[in-house]
N, C-alpha and C positions, 0 to 999 in steps of 0.2 A: 977738875975744871971742865972736862968734856961732859960729865954727868950733870953739871949745873947749868950748862948752856941752854937746854930747853926751858928751865925754870926762869932764867934771866930773860929769855925772849917772851915768855908769857907775862912776866912782870912789866916789861916795856910796853907790850900791847895793852895790857890792862890800864896802864898809866896814860894811854893816849898817844904814845909814840907809834909811828907807822914806819914800816920798812918800804922803801920805794921799789917798785917793780922795775926790772930792766928791759921791759918790752918797749920797742920803738913806738912812738906815738902814731896812731892811725890817722892818715891824712884823708880828709873828706873834701871831695871836689866841691867847688862853689856851685850853687844851684844852676847858674848859667852855663857851666861846663859839664854838668852831669849828662851821661849818655842816656838816650831814650831807646826804648824797645823798638826794633825795626818791624817785627812781626807781632802785632797785637793778638791777644787771646782769641777774640772773636774771629779775626782773619785766619788764625791757625785752625780753628774749628772748621771754618768753611773750606779751607784748603784740604784738610784731612778727609772731609766728607767727599769732596770731589775725587781725591786720590783713591779712596775706598771704592767708589763707583768705577773708576778707571781700572782698578785691579780685579774687581769682581765681575765685570761685564766686558768680556773681550769684544763683543759686537758693538759696543759703544766707545771703544778706545779712540778710534779715529775721530769721531765727532767731538769728544771731550778735548782731544789734542788740538783740533782745528779751532775750537772756541777759545782755548788758552792762547793760541797764536794770534787769532783775530783780536782778542782783548789785550794783547801784549802784557799778559799777566806773568811777569818774570818769576815770581815766587812759585806759582803753580807749575810753570814750565820746568823749573828746577826740580820740583818733586816728581812730576810725571816722567821726566827724562832720567831720573836716578833710581829707578826701581830695579830689582834683580832681573827683571825681564828685559832690560834695556841692552842695546848693542853697545859696543865699545865707542862708536861715534856718538851715540846718544849720551853716554856717560860723560864723555869729554865735553859735550855741549852743556850738560848740567853743571859740570865743574866751572865752566865759564860764567854761567848764571850765578852760581854760589859766590864766585870771586867778586861779583859786582855788589854784593850785600855787605854793608858795614854792620855786623852783628854785635850784640852785647850779650853773650851767653852767660847770664847770671840767673840766680834763682828768681829774681824779680821779673825776668823775661823768659818765660817758658817757650814761647815761639822762637825766639832767637836761639835758645839752647837746642831746641828740636832741629832747627835748620843747621846749626853747627854740627850736630851729630849726624844728620843726613849727608852733609858735606864729607864728613869722615867716612861714612858708609860708602859713599860714591868713590872715594879714593881707594877704599878696600876692594870694592867691586872691580875697579879698573886694574888693580894689582892682580886680582884673581883672573881676570880676562887675559892679562899678559902672561901669567903663569900657565894658563890653559893653552894659549897659543904656543908657548915654548914647549910644553909637553906634547902637543899635537905634532909640532915640527920634529921633535926628537923621536916620536913614534914613527913618523914617516921615514926618517933616516934609518931607524932600526929595521923597519919593514923592508926597505931596499936592501940592506945588508943581509937579512934573513933570506930574501928571495935570491940574492946572489949566491949565498952559501948552499941553498937548496939546489940551485942550478948546477953548481960545481959538484955536489954530491950525486945528482942525477947523471951528469956527464961521466963521473968516475965509475958509477955503477954500470953504465952502458959500455964503457971501455973494458971493464972486467968481464962482462958477458961476452963481448966480442973476442976477447983473448982466450976464453975457455972454449 
């Protein structure tokens, strides 16, 4: 019986019988409810060119940032404030800008995908800054303890010299 199962299935298929797949039907949103890309490809290209200038030219950073603030270009500000060079406060400001965007990170929207990834990078950078702060604080605490132990050792050495 088990050996004949593949033969029976082949015969059913050849006769026009089809087995129904058990996949759930894919729901397609009505055209009026489909999401649209927030960051268009041409705008993404423009933003990335400005960001490249910002990163490559330290002497122009202030001017580029001032222009973005003056133009109230929230997408550009999010990118400029979320570089690895940014301070913790700048990264937090970038997160606020990213939170304002309603992104559709799909293959059809590379700009939205890029901004979604940059938002994730910003979160990772904030976590790294927090870890760095914790390690610096731990280092300070350990240095205080080392200094205290060194002082105790110095005092004990002086006491021994005085007793001899």
